C-alpha positions in Angstrom: -19.6 46.9 -8.2 -19.2 45.9 -4.5 -17.1 43.1 -3.1 -20.0 40.6 -2.9 -20.9 41.1 -6.6 -17.2 40.8 -7.5 -17.0 37.4 -5.7 -20.2 36.2 -7.4 -19.0 37.4 -10.8 -15.7 35.6 -10.2 -17.5 32.4 -9.3 -19.8 32.8 -12.4 -16.7 33.1 -14.6 -15.3 30.0 -13.2 -18.5 28.1 -13.8 -18.5 29.2 -17.4 -15.2 27.5 -18.0 -15.7 24.2 -16.0 -13.1 22.1 -17.9 -10.4 24.7 -17.6 -11.2 25.2 -13.9 -11.1 21.5 -13.2 -7.8 21.0 -15.0 -6.3 24.0 -13.2 -7.6 22.9 -9.9 -6.2 19.4 -10.5 -2.7 20.9 -10.9 -3.1 22.5 -7.4 -4.7 19.3 -6.0 -1.7 17.2 -7.0 0.6 19.6 -5.3 -1.4 19.6 -2.1 -1.8 15.8 -2.2 1.9 15.5 -2.4 2.4 17.8 0.5 -0.3 16.6 2.8 0.1 12.9 1.8 3.8 12.7 2.6 3.5 14.6 5.9 0.5 12.4 6.9 2.5 9.2 6.1 5.4 10.5 8.2 3.2 11.4 11.2 1.2 8.1 10.9 4.4 6.1 11.1 5.8 8.2 13.9 2.6 7.8 15.9 2.8 4.0 15.7 6.5 4.0 16.6 5.8 6.3 19.5 3.1 3.9 20.7 5.6 1.0 20.4 8.2 3.0 22.4 5.8 4.4 24.9 7.5 2.4 27.6 10.7 4.4 27.1 9.6 7.1 29.5 11.3 10.1 31.0 11.5 8.5 34.4 13.9 5.7 33.6 17.5 5.3 32.5 19.7 2.5 31.1 23.2 1.3 32.1 24.7 -0.6 29.2 28.1 -1.9 28.0 30.2 0.8 26.5 31.1 -0.2 22.9 34.5 0.5 21.3 34.4 3.6 19.1 37.2 2.4 16.7 40.4 4.2 15.9 40.7 7.9 16.3 43.5 9.8 14.6 45.4 6.6 14.3 45.2 5.8 18.0 43.4 2.6 18.9 40.4 3.3 21.1 40.3 1.8 24.6 38.5 -1.5 24.9 35.8 -1.9 27.6 34.7 -5.1 29.3 31.0 -5.9 29.0 28.8 -5.4 32.1 29.0 -8.7 33.9 26.2 -10.6 35.6 27.6 -10.2 39.1 28.1 -6.4 38.6 24.5 -6.0 37.4 23.1 -8.0 40.3 25.2 -6.0 42.8 23.8 -2.7 41.3 20.2 -3.9 41.5 20.6 -5.1 45.1 22.7 -2.2 46.5 21.7 0.9 44.6 20.1 2.9 47.4 18.2 5.6 45.5 14.4 4.9 45.7 13.8 3.1 42.4 12.9 -0.2 40.7 15.5 -2.0 38.6 15.5 -4.7 36.1 18.3 -6.7 34.5 18.0 -8.3 31.2 20.2 -9.7 28.4 19.8 -10.9 24.9 20.9 -14.5 24.9 20.3 -15.1 21.2 18.7 -13.6 18.1 18.8 -16.7 15.9 17.1 -19.3 18.0 14.9 -22.1 16.6 12.0 -23.1 18.9 10.5 -26.6 18.6 7.2 -28.1 19.7 6.5 -31.7 18.8 7.0 -31.8 15.0 6.7 -28.1 14.5 9.5 -25.5 14.6 9.9 -21.8 14.1 12.3 -20.0 11.7 15.8 -19.5 13.1 15.1 -15.8 13.8 13.6 -16.0 17.4 15.1 -13.8 20.1 15.9 -15.3 23.5 15.8 -12.7 26.3 16.7 -13.3 29.9 14.8 -11.1 32.3 13.8 -10.8 35.9 10.6 -10.2 37.8 10.6 -6.4 37.1 11.4 -6.7 33.3 7.8 -6.6 32.1 6.6 -3.8 34.3 9.6 -1.5 33.5 9.7 -2.3 29.8 6.0 -1.8 29.4 5.4 -5.3 28.1 2.0 -6.9 28.8 1.4 -10.6 29.4 -1.8 -11.4 27.6 -2.2 -15.0 28.9 -0.6 -16.8 31.8 1.6 -15.1 34.4 4.9 -13.5 35.2 7.9 -15.4 36.6 7.7 -16.2 40.3 10.4 -15.2 42.7 11.6 -18.8 43.1 11.8 -19.2 39.3 13.9 -16.1 39.1 16.1 -17.2 42.0 16.8 -20.7 40.7 16.6 -20.0 37.0 13.9 -22.6 36.3 13.2 -23.8 32.8 10.1 -21.8 32.2 9.4 -19.3 29.4 6.9 -16.7 28.1 6.3 -16.6 24.3 5.7 -13.8 21.8 2.7 -14.1 19.6 4.6 -14.9 16.4 6.2 -17.9 18.2 2.8 -19.1 19.4 1.3 -18.8 15.9 4.2 -20.8 14.4 4.1 -23.7 17.0 0.5 -24.1 18.0 -2.8 -24.5 16.2 -5.3 -21.6 16.2 -7.5 -22.9 19.1 -4.7 -24.7 21.0 -3.8 -23.4 24.4 0.0 -23.0 24.7 0.1 -22.7 28.5 1.9 -25.5 30.3 3.1 -27.0 27.0 6.7 -28.0 26.6 8.9 -26.3 24.0 12.6 -27.0 23.2 15.6 -24.8 22.2 19.3 -25.1 22.7 18.9 -28.7 24.0 16.7 -27.7 26.9 13.0 -28.2 27.6 11.0 -25.2 28.8 7.4 -25.1 30.2 5.3 -22.3 28.8 3.8 -20.1 31.6 2.7 -17.1 29.6 2.0 -15.4 26.2 2.9 -11.8 25.5 0.4 -9.3 24.2 0.8 -8.7 20.5 2.9 -5.6 19.7 2.7 -5.3 16.0 3.9 -1.8 14.9 6.2 -0.5 12.2 6.5 -3.0 9.4 3.7 -5.2 10.7 5.5 -6.8 13.6 8.2 -6.1 16.2 11.0 -8.2 17.6 8.9 -8.6 20.8 6.4 -10.7 18.9 9.3 -13.1 17.9 10.7 -13.2 21.5 11.0 -15.9 24.1 11.6 -14.6 27.6 13.3 -16.8 30.2 14.5 -16.2 33.7 17.8 -14.2 33.8 19.8 -16.9 35.6 18.6 -19.5 33.1 19.8 -17.2 30.3 23.2 -17.0 32.0 23.6 -20.7 31.7 23.3 -20.4 27.9 26.4 -18.2 27.9 29.1 -20.8 27.4 31.6 -18.3 26.0 31.2 -15.8 28.8 30.6 -12.8 26.5 27.0 -12.1 27.2 26.2 -8.4 27.9 23.8 -7.5 30.7 21.7 -4.4 30.5 20.2 -2.5 33.5 17.1 -0.3 33.4 16.2 1.7 36.5 12.9 3.5 37.0 12.3 6.3 39.5 9.0 7.8 40.7 9.6 11.5 39.9 11.0 12.3 36.4 12.3 15.7 37.7 14.9 13.9 39.7 16.2 11.8 36.8 19.5 13.6 36.4 20.3 13.3 40.1 19.4 9.6 40.1 21.6 9.1 37.0 24.5 10.8 38.7 24.1 8.6 41.8 23.9 5.5 39.6 27.1 6.6 37.7 29.1 7.0 40.8 27.9 3.7 42.3 28.5 1.8 39.0 32.1 3.3 38.8 32.7 1.9 42.2 31.4 -1.5 41.2 33.5 -1.5 38.0 36.6 -0.2 39.8 36.9 2.8 37.5 39.8 4.9 38.8 39.5 8.7 39.5 40.2 10.6 36.3 39.4 7.7 34.0 36.4 7.8 31.7 33.4 5.6 32.6 33.7 2.0 31.4 29.9 1.9 30.8 27.2 4.1 29.4 24.3 5.7 31.3 21.6 7.3 29.2 18.0 8.2 29.6 15.5 5.8 28.1 13.7 8.6 26.2 16.9 9.2 24.2 15.6 6.9 21.6 12.5 8.9 21.3 14.5 12.1 20.9 16.6 10.5 18.1 13.3 9.4 16.4 12.0 13.0 16.6 15.2 14.2 14.8 14.7 11.6 12.1 11.0 12.3 11.6 11.7 16.1 11.5 14.1 15.5 8.7 11.5 13.4 6.9 8.9 16.2 7.3 11.3 18.7 5.9 12.0 16.4 2.9 8.2 15.9 2.4 7.6 19.6 2.6 10.3 20.4 0.1 8.9 17.9 -2.4 5.4 19.2 -1.9 6.7 22.8 -2.3 8.4 22.0 -5.6 5.2 20.4 -6.9 3.2 23.4 -5.8 5.7 25.7 -7.5 5.0 23.9 -10.8 1.2 24.2 -10.0 1.6 27.9 -9.4 3.3 28.5 -12.7 0.6 26.5 -14.5 -2.1 28.5 -12.7 -0.4 31.8 -13.7 -0.3 30.7 -17.3 -4.0 29.8 -17.3 -4.8 33.2 -15.7 -2.8 35.0 -18.3 -4.7 33.2 -21.1 -8.0 34.0 -19.3 -7.1 37.7 -19.2 -6.4 37.7 -22.9 -9.6 36.0 -23.7 -11.7 38.4 -21.6 -10.1 41.6 -22.9 -13.4 43.0 -24.3 -15.2 42.0 -21.1 -12.6 44.0 -19.1 -13.1 47.0 -21.4 -16.9 46.9 -21.0 -16.6 46.7 -17.2 -14.3 49.7 -17.1 -16.6 51.6 -19.5 -19.4 51.0 -17.0 -17.4 52.4 -14.1 -15.3 49.4 -12.7 -12.1 50.7 -11.1 -8.7 49.0 -11.7 -8.9 47.9 -8.0 -12.2 46.0 -8.7 -10.8 44.4 -11.8 -7.7 43.4 -9.9 -9.8 42.0 -7.1 -12.0 40.0 -9.4 -9.1 38.1 -11.1 -7.4 37.5 -7.7 -10.7 36.1 -6.3 -10.9 33.7 -9.3 -7.3 32.5 -8.8 -7.9 32.0 -5.0 -11.2 30.1 -5.5 -9.6 27.8 -8.1 -6.7 27.2 -5.7 -9.0 26.5 -2.8 -11.1 24.1 -4.8 -7.9 22.2 -5.7 -6.6 22.5 -2.2 -9.7 20.9 -0.6 -9.6 18.1 -3.1 -5.9 17.7 -2.6 -6.2 17.7 1.2 -8.8 14.9 1.0 -6.6 12.9 -1.4 -3.6 13.6 0.8 -5.3 12.1 3.8 -6.3 9.0 1.9 -2.9 8.5 0.2 -0.9 9.3 3.3 -2.8 7.0 5.5 -2.7 4.2 3.0 1.1 4.5 2.7 1.4 4.7 6.5 -0.8 1.6 6.9 1.3 -0.4 4.4 4.3 0.5 6.5 2.6 -0.4 9.8 1.7 3.2 10.8 -1.4 4.5 12.5 -4.4 6.2 10.9 -4.4 10.0 11.6 -6.2 13.1 10.3 -3.4 15.8 10.1 -5.4 18.9 10.9 -2.2 21.0 11.1 -1.1 20.0 7.6 -4.6 20.4 6.2 -4.8 23.9 7.5 -1.3 24.7 6.3 -2.1 23.3 2.9 -5.2 25.5 2.5 -3.3 28.6 3.7 -0.6 27.8 1.1 -3.3 27.6 -1.5 -4.4 31.1 -0.7 -0.8 32.3 -1.0 -0.3 30.4 -4.3 -3.6 31.9 -5.6 -2.5 35.4 -4.7 1.0 35.0 -6.2 -0.2 33.3 -9.3 -3.1 35.6 -9.9 -1.5 38.9 -9.1 0.5 39.4 -12.3 -2.4 38.5 -14.7 -4.8 40.5 -12.5 -2.5 43.5 -12.5 -2.3 43.3 -16.3 -6.1 43.2 -16.6 -6.4 46.2 -14.2 -3.9 48.2 -16.2 -5.7 47.7 -19.6 -7.0 50.8 -21.4 -10.8 50.5 -21.8 -10.8 51.9 -25.3 -8.1 49.5 -26.5 -9.9 46.7 -24.7 -13.2 47.4 -26.5 -11.4 47.2 -29.9 -9.9 43.8 -29.1 -11.2 41.0 -31.3 
């Protein structure tokens, strides 16, 4: 009996027990669905978040207020003053490394925007930005225009609305451009509408954002505790560390940080958020892989049990094959092939179900649709391994049977 005949015989045996094969393959399919599905969902969500954070590139860095870290060993941590408006402006105007800089601030996160008799929920973010804000942050203006240099210089009462704000205030076919909206007692003229971001969870804060000129936002700071953020973009990402070093030295001079004292501000690469995201998603992948592996372990035990029953039921058949000259190696090979084929059938079905389940879950959470070829390939390889491990002990038992005793079996 050659290898080809052995394979055909194994497949024939599987066909003769369709129900058992389907149920056994279903056990494997559930395990692979769990594995591929969870990993697909994680990758789909990550792909959408990566898309949303695509503007946080490797060629830019941020200068932010340094937050207090709380008490350490009973010693109160040093308090740092927020980055002030004048300090941010001085950095933007005088930082001499070839770059483009934007200054922005979050003026409010609970604003209520009004237009005639309509108003939004009190969850709108008011952001103050300059002429470079949109380009550096990768935010597109879908309708209208950016702030002009005069509007930035004098802090005019103009604004650019996010899509969620537009949907709340205007009718479906109504043009929001040049309309007047009100918030915090001031009237603003709409000069633009942002491109819809969407993303994780169905929307992003950018869609609930109203952007106004930076100087205008400063006028809303009646308590003087507004924090100003600086983002600087350079042309060559390879020089980012040098540019950050130059920025740190210059900002220390602006903030009057003494020699030997720690920085009173934070300088970090913009892609640090993406690196943290990778760490989180890697943890989720490991968790998904462990859950899928545990499910597959149960499937492997179930398959081994089925194969043991199959060997017992086919004892006489094994005796006849050995009497006709089949070697123990061929018997072992036949039962291993049956186990692997059953696993592959379940694996293919599980991979398809995993793609569907994973993408449905990712879509519900605002993720992107993907086909995870890496996880599909890994799942099918795992199926072969599971088939060999689960089928080896029953196959070894079948190969070791005495042909005379097997022929006597009833």
